[in-house]
Every structure is written in C-alpha cells, then in structure tokens.
C-alpha distance (Angstrom), angle and dihedral (degrees) to the residues before:
residue distance angle dihedral
M1 . . .
E2 3.76 . .
V3 3.77 115.3 .
K4 3.76 116.1 -145.4
P5 3.82 120.9 -124.9
G6 3.86 114.5 -78.5
Y7 3.84 93.3 28.7
L8 3.82 135.2 92.1
Q9 3.86 134.4 -158.4
T10 3.81 104.6 -115.4
D11 3.81 139.8 167.5
V12 3.83 89.3 -83.9
G13 3.78 95.4 44.2
V14 3.76 130.1 -96.7
T15 3.82 111.1 -11.9
P16 3.79 137.2 164.1
E17 3.80 113.5 -77.7
D18 3.84 89.6 -128.5
W19 3.78 92.0 58.1
D20 3.93 127.0 91.6
I21 3.79 125.8 -128.6
I22 3.77 106.8 -145.6
P23 3.81 134.1 173.7
L24 3.80 114.3 -118.3
G25 3.77 91.5 -122.1
D26 3.81 91.2 62.6
I27 3.75 96.7 58.8
I28 3.84 106.2 37.4
E29 3.82 138.2 66.8
Y30 3.75 115.9 -146.7
V31 3.79 144.2 -166.0
K32 3.79 124.7 -162.3
G33 3.79 117.1 -131.3
Y34 3.77 119.0 -102.0
A35 3.79 122.4 -114.9
F36 3.83 99.6 -120.7
Q37 3.77 113.1 -169.8
P38 3.83 123.9 -125.8
V39 3.81 89.6 -130.3
D40 3.78 88.0 69.3
Y41 3.82 96.5 51.4
R42 3.79 116.7 117.5
P43 3.78 134.1 -173.3
S44 3.83 90.7 -114.7
G45 3.77 141.1 11.1
I46 3.84 126.9 75.3
R47 3.76 113.8 0.5
I48 3.84 123.6 -119.8
I49 3.78 116.0 -147.5
R50 3.82 117.4 -149.3
V51 3.76 129.1 -172.8
S52 3.84 88.5 -107.8
D53 3.76 87.5 63.6
T54 3.79 93.4 65.3
T55 3.77 129.8 88.7
F56 3.80 125.8 -167.5
D57 3.79 90.5 -87.1
S58 3.81 108.3 25.9
V59 3.79 152.9 -10.6
R60 3.74 115.0 -71.8
N61 3.79 117.3 -129.2
D62 3.78 99.9 -164.9
N63 3.86 99.0 76.7
E64 3.79 104.2 56.6
I65 3.79 132.7 168.7
F66 3.78 126.8 175.9
I67 3.79 145.1 -168.7
D68 3.82 126.6 -146.4
S69 3.82 113.0 -74.0
D70 3.85 92.3 -128.5
K71 3.83 92.1 49.4
A72 3.80 89.9 48.9
K73 3.87 89.5 64.2
S74 3.81 87.1 76.4
Y75 3.80 91.6 59.5
V76 3.81 104.0 53.7
R77 3.80 88.8 128.4
W78 3.82 88.0 71.2
A79 3.80 96.4 43.3
L80 3.81 111.8 123.4
K81 3.73 124.5 -131.8
K82 3.83 129.9 -155.6
N83 3.85 110.4 -80.9
D84 3.85 93.7 19.0
L85 3.80 112.6 141.4
V86 3.80 117.9 -130.0
L87 3.81 118.0 -159.5
S88 3.84 123.5 -166.3
T89 3.81 112.9 -136.8
V90 3.85 96.9 -176.4
G91 3.82 130.5 44.6
S92 3.75 146.5 97.3
K93 3.85 121.2 -29.0
P94 3.85 117.8 -79.7
P95 3.06 149.1 -88.8
M96 3.76 90.8 120.6
Y97 3.84 99.7 -127.2
D98 3.83 88.0 58.3
S99 3.78 100.1 38.2
I100 3.79 144.3 66.8
V101 3.86 100.5 -150.4
G102 3.81 110.2 97.9
R103 3.79 92.9 11.1
V104 3.83 114.8 144.4
V105 3.80 126.0 -162.1
I106 3.75 131.4 177.5
I107 3.86 120.0 -127.4
D108 3.77 117.1 -120.3
S109 3.75 130.2 -164.7
R110 3.90 92.0 -85.9
S111 3.84 91.1 63.6
E112 3.89 97.8 36.2
G113 3.75 110.8 125.4
A114 3.79 95.6 23.8
L115 3.79 120.7 128.6
L116 3.83 122.2 -114.3
N117 3.86 116.0 -123.3
Q118 3.85 126.2 -147.9
N119 3.82 123.7 -75.5
A120 3.79 90.3 48.2
V121 3.76 134.9 80.8
L122 3.78 131.1 -150.0
L123 3.80 115.5 -129.9
R124 3.84 126.2 -161.8
S125 3.80 128.0 174.4
K126 3.83 112.4 -115.9
D127 3.78 90.0 -141.5
K128 3.85 107.4 34.2
K129 3.81 91.9 172.5
S130 3.80 91.1 67.1
V131 3.82 109.4 17.6
T132 3.76 100.8 38.4
Q133 3.82 126.2 -161.4
T134 3.86 91.5 -112.8
F135 3.83 90.8 51.1
L136 3.84 89.2 53.7
L137 3.79 91.6 44.7
N138 3.80 91.8 57.4
H139 3.79 90.0 54.7
F140 3.82 88.1 55.9
K141 3.87 90.1 55.1
T142 3.80 96.4 56.5
K143 3.77 125.7 105.8
R144 3.81 89.2 -122.6
Y145 3.82 89.8 61.1
S146 3.77 90.0 46.9
Q147 3.79 90.7 53.2
F148 3.79 90.5 46.3
I149 3.84 90.4 55.5
E150 3.74 90.7 49.8
S151 3.81 89.3 53.3
I152 3.87 95.1 53.8
F153 3.75 105.1 33.8
R154 3.77 118.8 114.2
G155 3.77 125.3 -157.2
N156 3.79 142.5 59.3
A157 3.79 136.4 -69.7
N158 3.79 92.6 -72.9
Q159 3.83 104.8 37.2
A160 3.76 132.3 29.4
S161 3.82 137.5 171.8
I162 3.78 140.3 -174.4
T163 3.77 131.3 -152.6
L164 3.72 124.5 -129.1
K165 3.77 90.2 -128.4
D166 3.79 89.9 62.6
L167 3.80 94.6 37.4
F168 3.79 93.2 55.2
K169 3.78 90.1 58.5
F170 3.81 90.2 69.8
K171 3.81 105.6 116.0
L172 3.76 126.2 -141.6
A173 3.78 130.8 -160.0
I174 3.81 107.5 -132.8
P175 3.87 128.6 -178.4
K176 3.83 113.1 -124.1
K177 3.81 90.2 -135.3
T178 3.81 117.1 80.2
Q179 3.79 90.6 -150.7
E180 3.85 92.3 59.4
I181 3.80 90.5 49.4
S182 3.81 89.3 50.6
S183 3.80 91.9 48.8
I184 3.80 93.0 50.1
A185 3.86 92.7 47.4
T186 3.84 89.5 48.3
A187 3.78 94.0 51.6
L188 3.80 92.6 48.8
S189 3.83 92.2 43.5
D190 3.83 89.8 54.6
A191 3.86 88.5 53.9
D192 3.83 88.7 48.8
A193 3.82 90.3 50.2
H194 3.79 89.5 53.9
I195 3.75 91.5 49.2
S196 3.80 91.1 47.4
S197 3.79 91.9 51.1
L198 3.82 89.9 52.2
E199 3.83 89.1 49.5
Q200 3.78 90.3 52.4
V201 3.83 91.5 50.5
I202 3.82 90.0 48.0
A203 3.81 92.0 49.6
K204 3.81 89.9 49.9
K205 3.81 92.0 49.2
R206 3.79 90.7 48.3
D207 3.86 88.9 52.6
L208 3.78 89.8 49.9
K209 3.76 91.4 51.0
Q210 3.78 92.0 49.7
A211 3.83 89.7 51.4
A212 3.79 90.3 47.9
M213 3.80 92.2 51.5
Q214 3.78 91.2 49.9
E215 3.78 91.6 52.8
L216 3.82 100.0 38.7
L217 3.81 100.5 38.0
T218 3.79 92.7 51.6
G219 3.76 96.5 42.0
K220 3.83 92.8 -118.8
K221 3.81 86.1 127.0
R222 3.85 118.2 36.5
L223 3.75 120.8 -159.2
L224 3.76 119.8 -120.8
G225 3.81 111.5 -73.3
F226 3.81 96.3 22.5
G227 3.80 133.7 98.2
K228 3.74 99.6 -5.2
G229 3.79 111.3 179.0
Q230 3.81 94.0 2.3
G231 3.78 121.7 141.3
Y232 3.79 130.3 -149.1
K233 3.81 137.2 -103.1
F234 3.83 132.4 -157.6
T235 3.83 119.5 -112.0
E236 3.77 137.3 165.7
M237 3.77 86.9 -92.5
G238 3.78 93.7 50.6
L239 3.84 133.3 -100.9
I240 3.83 114.7 -14.8
P241 3.78 131.0 171.5
S242 3.81 112.7 -78.8
D243 3.81 89.6 -120.7
W244 3.79 93.2 54.8
E245 3.78 126.8 94.2
I246 3.82 132.9 -130.4
K247 3.79 113.3 -161.6
S248 3.82 139.9 151.2
F249 3.78 119.9 -95.7
E250 3.78 91.0 -110.6
E251 3.74 92.6 56.3
I252 3.83 94.2 63.2
M253 3.87 103.2 18.0
T254 3.73 137.2 59.2
G255 3.83 137.2 -168.1
F256 3.83 106.1 50.1
T257 3.75 89.8 -173.0
S258 3.78 127.3 165.8
G259 3.80 127.3 -173.1
Q260 3.80 137.9 -138.4
T261 3.82 140.3 -122.8
P262 3.82 112.3 -113.6
S263 3.82 113.1 -128.3
R264 3.82 110.1 -72.1
S265 3.80 87.9 -154.2
K266 3.81 86.9 72.3
S267 3.80 102.8 64.3
E268 3.80 90.5 -179.5
Y269 3.81 88.7 70.5
F270 3.79 89.2 71.7
K271 3.78 96.9 51.7
G272 3.76 98.1 79.9
N273 3.81 136.0 95.6
I274 3.84 101.7 -116.7
P275 3.83 109.4 111.4
W276 3.87 113.5 -119.9
I277 3.80 118.2 -164.8
T278 3.77 125.9 -151.5
S279 3.77 126.9 -167.4
G280 3.72 91.5 -107.5
E281 3.82 87.8 68.4
L282 3.77 92.6 58.2
N283 3.79 101.9 97.6
H284 3.81 106.4 147.9
N285 3.78 87.1 -81.1
V286 3.79 146.1 110.7
I287 3.77 107.4 -98.0
A288 3.80 108.7 -132.9
D289 3.84 97.2 166.0
T290 3.87 140.1 5.8
I291 3.76 135.5 -128.5
E292 3.83 91.7 -130.6
K293 3.75 132.4 33.5
I294 3.83 127.3 -163.0
T295 3.76 138.3 -156.6
E296 3.84 130.8 -105.4
E297 3.82 87.1 -112.2
A298 3.78 90.1 56.5
V299 3.82 90.2 51.2
Q300 3.81 92.4 51.1
N301 3.80 98.5 41.9
T302 3.80 93.1 46.7
N303 3.81 93.7 44.4
L304 3.80 91.1 -124.2
Q305 3.75 123.8 172.7
I306 3.82 121.1 -138.7
I307 3.79 107.9 -128.3
P308 3.80 113.1 -145.6
K309 3.73 125.7 -121.2
G310 3.83 111.7 -85.7
T311 3.83 96.1 37.1
F312 3.80 122.1 142.9
L313 3.81 114.9 -126.2
F314 3.80 130.0 -174.0
A315 3.83 132.2 -178.1
I316 3.77 115.5 -105.5
T317 3.87 103.0 178.0
G318 3.78 133.8 52.4
L319 3.84 90.5 31.4
E320 3.83 89.9 152.1
A321 3.81 86.9 75.5
E322 3.82 116.2 85.5
G323 3.79 91.3 -142.4
T324 3.83 92.0 54.7
R325 3.75 102.2 33.9
G326 3.83 110.7 98.6
S327 3.77 92.8 3.1
C328 3.81 118.2 149.7
A329 3.76 143.6 156.6
I330 3.80 145.2 -177.5
T331 3.81 118.3 -122.1
G332 3.77 112.7 -116.2
I333 3.85 89.8 -174.8
D334 3.79 138.2 32.8
A335 3.84 105.9 -89.3
A336 3.75 150.2 153.4
T337 3.76 122.1 -120.5
N338 3.84 138.6 -150.6
Q339 3.78 124.5 -115.0
S340 3.83 93.9 -91.1
C341 3.86 92.0 66.8
M342 3.75 124.8 75.3
A343 3.82 121.7 -161.0
V344 3.79 120.0 -154.2
F345 3.83 129.2 -178.6
P346 3.84 118.5 -147.3
T347 3.80 118.2 -135.4
D348 3.82 121.9 -129.4
A349 3.81 88.1 -79.1
L350 3.84 94.8 69.5
T351 3.83 136.2 39.9
T352 3.78 121.0 -135.2
E353 3.79 90.0 -130.4
Y354 3.77 94.3 56.2
L355 3.82 89.6 45.6
F356 3.82 90.1 52.6
Y357 3.82 93.3 54.2
F358 3.77 92.3 41.6
Y359 3.76 90.6 55.9
E360 3.79 93.4 43.1
K361 3.80 87.2 56.5
F362 3.84 101.1 38.4
G363 3.85 102.9 23.9
N364 3.82 93.8 99.4
W365 3.81 91.8 48.7
L366 3.80 91.7 48.9
A367 3.80 92.2 50.3
F368 3.79 94.2 50.3
K369 3.78 91.8 47.5
F370 3.79 103.4 39.7
C371 3.81 113.0 19.7
Q372 3.89 119.3 103.9
G373 3.78 136.0 -151.0
T374 3.81 138.9 76.1
K375 3.82 111.1 -122.4
Q376 3.80 94.3 12.4
Q377 3.73 118.6 31.1
S378 3.80 120.2 -154.9
Y379 3.74 148.5 154.7
S380 3.78 120.0 -110.6
G381 3.78 119.3 -150.3
T382 3.83 88.0 -102.2
I383 3.76 92.9 52.5
A384 3.79 93.2 46.4
R385 3.76 90.7 54.4
K386 3.80 91.2 55.4
L387 3.77 97.9 50.1
P388 3.84 111.9 121.4
I389 3.81 126.8 -124.2
I390 3.75 131.0 -171.6
Y391 3.83 118.5 -152.5
P392 3.83 144.1 147.5
P393 3.77 110.2 -100.5
D394 3.78 89.1 -141.2
I395 3.81 105.4 94.9
E396 3.73 91.4 -156.8
E397 3.81 90.3 58.6
Q398 3.83 89.2 50.1
H399 3.85 89.2 51.6
A400 3.82 90.8 47.8
I401 3.81 94.0 51.4
A402 3.79 92.4 46.4
T403 3.77 91.5 48.8
V404 3.81 93.4 54.4
L405 3.81 90.5 50.7
T406 3.87 93.3 42.9
D407 3.77 89.0 54.1
M408 3.83 90.2 52.5
D409 3.81 89.3 49.4
A410 3.75 91.2 52.3
E411 3.78 91.2 51.0
L412 3.84 89.8 49.7
A413 3.81 91.5 48.8
A414 3.79 92.3 52.8
L415 3.79 91.4 50.0
E416 3.80 91.3 47.8
Q417 3.79 90.2 49.0
Q418 3.79 89.6 51.4
R419 3.85 91.1 49.1
D420 3.78 91.5 49.5
K421 3.77 90.7 49.1
T422 3.81 90.0 51.6
R423 3.73 90.6 49.4
A424 3.78 90.8 53.0
I425 3.76 90.5 49.9
K426 3.76 90.7 51.3
Q427 3.81 90.1 51.3
G428 3.77 87.6 55.8
M429 3.77 91.7 48.4
M430 3.82 91.2 51.3
Q431 3.82 90.6 50.3
E432 3.80 90.7 52.7
L433 3.83 101.4 36.7
L434 3.77 101.2 39.1
T435 3.83 91.1 53.2
G436 3.77 96.3 42.2
R437 3.80 94.4 -117.6
I438 3.77 85.0 130.4
R439 3.79 116.3 36.8
L440 3.83 120.5 -154.0
T441 3.80 116.2 -140.8
C-alpha cells in the first residue's frame, strides 16, 4: 500500500512521520488494586471500588461497599484521584462491549477518595501536561485496543484475565507537539460531552416513564375521561380504583404455552429460517428477529408450537437473576420459543399492550412473591396461572394507558438511536484523530 508523503507505516498502522510510537508501559505509572477482605466491609465509611462496579463508560454508584474511615488511612496508596484511570485485569471474555477484562474508566468527583480493590490497576500518565488522562482514555476506547485485549487475554468462555506485562506492550501513536495532543483530546471530549448529555436526557426520560407507570398502572392517576368520581379499594396488590378488577392470569388469559430446545447434538436443526426465541431475548421489547433460527424438521421433532406475531411472552426460569426476573416481550414475528419462555393469550377482557406494561411494572414483584426453587427460581404452569393482575375493565382505558407509555417508549428509542449514532461518529473520529489521518490545526 502506498503511503502518502509525511506519513510512515508503523506498528500501529500509517501515522504522521512527526509522531512517536510508544508502548503504554513507557508513559504511565501504575498501582495494582489491593485485596480488601469482606470481613472488613462496613455499611458506611470510605468506599471500595471493584471491577464489578464499572460499566463501559463509568463507575456505578448503586452498588457500594465501604471500610471504616480510620482503617482506610492505612491504604492511602490505593486512594483514587479525579481523572485517574482504572483498568480491569479480570472479567468475562471479550469482545470489549460485553466484557469487563481490559475495560478502562475514568474517575470523576463522585468516586474521588475511594479505594481500589484487587483485579484492577490504577493508571496515571507520567507527564500529564502533555499526554493527558483523557487522551490516554480515548486510546482505550478504540477498536484497535479491543482487538489487542482479545489477543492477550487468557481464560475460558466465562472468565478471562490479562497480565500487566502483556498490557504494557500496547503501543500508542502520540504527536510530538503538546498542542496537537490537547486539540485531539478536546475534540474527543466535546463528543463525549454530547454523548453524556444524551445519556442524562435518556435517564431522565426513563425516570419519567417509571413514574408514569407507577401512576397509571395502579390507577392513582386516571386519564381524562376515565374514572371520574371513583373511589379506591384495597387488594393484595395495594389500593386500586373501585371500578378496577384484580384477577388471576388464568381468569382472563389462555394458552400458557412454553417451548423447547431442539437437540444441540443435531447441529443441522439450527440451520433453518424459523425464528426461535430464548428468554435472554425478552428485554421489555418487541422481538423483530432472533439470534438463532431452526428448521421445520426441528419444529416437528421437538413438538414446537409456532407462536403468532403479537403474542406476549415472559421468562419463567432463572428468575433469581436480575436480568431475567420480570423480563417480557411481544413477538413482532411468528416464532418458536425455548422452555424458559411462556406465551399467554389475553381474552377479550384484556389487551396485550396493557398486559405488556403491567408486567414490565410488576414482573419483579410477582417473581419475588410467587416463584419457587432454591438455586434456580422459576414459575411452573400452575403458578403462572395464579399470578394476579390489576386492570381497568374498560378496554378503552387500557388502550389509553398503553398509548401514553408507548409514546414514551418511542421517544426513548429515538434518543437512544441518536446516542448510538453519536457513539459511532465518535468511534470514527478516534480512528482518524488518534492515528493522525486527520490533523487538527
């Protein structure tokens, strides 16, 4: 490949000839996390940050553990400062967007002063005036870094790790001029700020939707034209309007059908074109496609039923897991399901859309109250039939409630699409700016 004037072919690709190619280990200082013991954990004090507390973009603040403030004075070496970078050395297998290993986050003011736990390492630039923390962070968000982590990780499908010796071999293309580094970091930080603002709007909209579900699906707030002058009555699910009903699923639904998994020993079963839904695909969504598809032979030999488009599905096994408990969906296609999904069909007394939002709101509560099992919690068909549901008997009111919530979902989806598009644009910016393909003046 011909290299244009002013550029060189290097270990990281084609870069400007006035840039340096430097291994990560040459430009950072590091501190390995400390192995704090659970026996020292306290309900308050100085926070300990674990790799499980990180997301792809930041540190979560909803899963906090602490040690005593006086005891923490002995661990100042592991105290985090604002703009420190924290890298996870252990976690699930890459790729990066689905894993913890190799993930890097930057510490903000909310996590400043916290102590770093084991399986993570603190990274600081040796020369923060030139190679800034945000400049380093953007290198850790590139596809090239993701591919590098995949090349050095060790482990199996469930657990992976990386060594610092291997990690520090990761090479970065760095401009010689501090001003150019600053300009790149500023441009990428501006993109991050836009993404962050979208995230904040999305979070606010989600909170508003949760509040709306709480009001509308319990009848605390009645939409215009419904329930004027009505009082309330007490039920096992709390106060509901006196003109609302509380019934079991089996009283106003039919079907209660779960699927099966075709034999995995026959790989040809999974080379068809019939959509096959697993409980992992139930994510309070309309399912328009499936990860796996099966053959007609698999359907016949496994005695599977094809569930029609517009059917309500909810997860019935693995309800001990937060990601599965309360999960549900509506089929946007005709499809078969595995044994962890149950399909139900409302009668004329209930709309599928209202049922969907009811279960999105109360699915967690129902699972905690009614599921059975020790290691794996689940619903049997008998239990599923006995689950309670509250609803307005007026179909028009059900439609009105579902319409309000559907509109809020549409607004959220548009914002999420905008955020994802902005993230993709930033990925392109990083690819161009961090390799010098585009130079900033």
